[in-house]
Structures are given as structure tokens and as C-alpha cells.
N, C-alpha and C positions, 0 to 999 in steps of 0.2 A: 504494500500500500504506500509506504513512504517513498519507495523508488518511483512508483507511478506518479505520485504528487510532484516529485522533483522533475520528472520528465515533462509533465504538463506545465509546470512553472517555467521550465526552460523554453517551452514553445510560445509562451506568452510574450507579447511585445514589451520591450523595455520602456518603462515610463521615465521619460526625461523631465527633469524639473525645469520650469521656465525661470530664466533669471528675473529676479525682482527688480521692478523699475521703481526708483525712488524719486519723487518729485523734488525739484530744487526748492520749491516753496516750503516743503516740510523740513528740509535741511536748515533753511533759514530760521525756522521757528524753534529749533533745538537750542537749548542753552549752551553757550560756548564761552571760551576765554576771551573772545574779542571784546574790545572796548567799544562803547557806543560812540558814534561820530557826533560830536557836539555841533558841528556845522549843519549836518543833516537835521538834527533835532531843532535847531533854530529855524531852518527853512520850513519844516513841517509846522512848527508852532506859529511862524510868521504867516504862512498860507492860511492856517486855521483862523488867525486873527482877522485877516482880510475877508475871508468867507463869513465869519461871525459878524463883522461890521456890515457887510452887504445884507446879510439875513436880518439883522436888527433894523436896518433902514427900511427894508420891505415890510417887516412886521409892524413898524411904527405907523405906517400908512393904513393899516387895517383899522376897522372900527373898534371901539372899546369892547363891544360884545364879542367880536371875532377873536380878538386877542385873549379875552377871558376864556372862550371856548378852547382855544389851543392850549392855554395854560392848564386848564382843568383836565383836559384829555391826555396831554402828553407829558406835562411836567408833574402834575399831581396824580396822574395815572388813574383818574376816576373813569368809571364805565359810562357809556352813553346813557344808560338808564339812570344812573345817579345824577349826571349832569342835567338830564331832562327833568328830573324831580326838582332840582334846584332852580332851573330856569323856566319851569312850567311848559315843557316841550316833551314830545314823544321821543323815544330813542331814535326812531326813524328820521325825525326832523333834525336831531342832533347829528346823526351820521351824514345826512344829506348836506347840511351846512358845513361840516368839517371837510367833506370831500370837495366842496366848492372852494373853500378857503385854501386848501392844499393845492388845488389846481391853479388858482390865482397866484399863489406863492411860487409854484414851479415856473409858470410863465414869466413872471417878473424877474426871478433869479436867473433864468436862462438868458433873458435880455441883458443882464449884468455880467454874463459869462460864467455863472456859477452852476456847476453840475450837481445833480441829486446826490451822487456819491460824496462830493465835498461837504454838503450839508450834513449827511449822515456822519461823516468823520468828525465834524465839529460837535455835533450833538453827543457822539460817543466820547469825545475828548473830555466832556464834562465841564468845560469852562464857560459855556453859554448859559446865560440866565435871562429869562424874559422879564423885563421890567414893565409892569403894567401900569404903574403910576396911578392915574385917576380911575382906571378900570376896577381897581380894588378899593378905591376910596382912600388911598394914602395921601 
């Protein structure tokens, strides 16, 4: 029996392992001994400041209610349902208005040369704060 199994195993095709492909992106994410490039860090933070400034100027032109909606939804992370209760609106009305505001922001930012990815990077950077001023009664 054992000899038959060995004979059968010898007739089976040899299974070759594929070489593993490693993405360079993954390699860059690995911790290493390399020092961070201070010039690159300044460039990134400088670009983020420019994008944040353009974003703030576009947001300033929104109505107080629109700024409040954005603040409640994205910075305070309230649900559309909760915002609706606060503003006496249905969740559907809240979603529709937020979609409209975001569409308007995208268009205006594109005219200023700002891409959606840049805005996301600024928001993830954590240094952007919406100042609502009179919208919150300050």
C-alpha cells in the first residue's frame, strides 16, 4: 500500500509555489530606521494649511444653518435623525440638505483647484476646526 501511494504521489504534478509579490506601498508602511524628512513634513503641512484656508473660505460663505448642519453631522458626529429632532426636520430632509451643501462645496473647491482627496487629508490631519461664530450664538 505504501509503495502504491509513493508511486501515485510520484505521478502527481509538482506544485510550484508562486513567488510572493510585495507591494512597495506596504514596504513603505513598515516601521524602519529611516528618519523622517523634515522638509517633506513641512511641505505636507504647508499644503494642508493652504487647503484648510480655501475650505474655510468656502464654508464661511455658507448660511449659518448650513454651517450648523455640517458641524453637527461631521464634527459632532450626530445622526441625521438626531439633527432632524433638533432642527424640526425629517432625517430625509437633513440628508437631502447635507448632500446639496456637499455638492456646492465640491464645486466651489474644484474652482479653487482643491481636490476631494486634499480635503479628506486635511480633515484626517485633525487641524481643521469649523468656527461657526454666530451660528452657535457665540
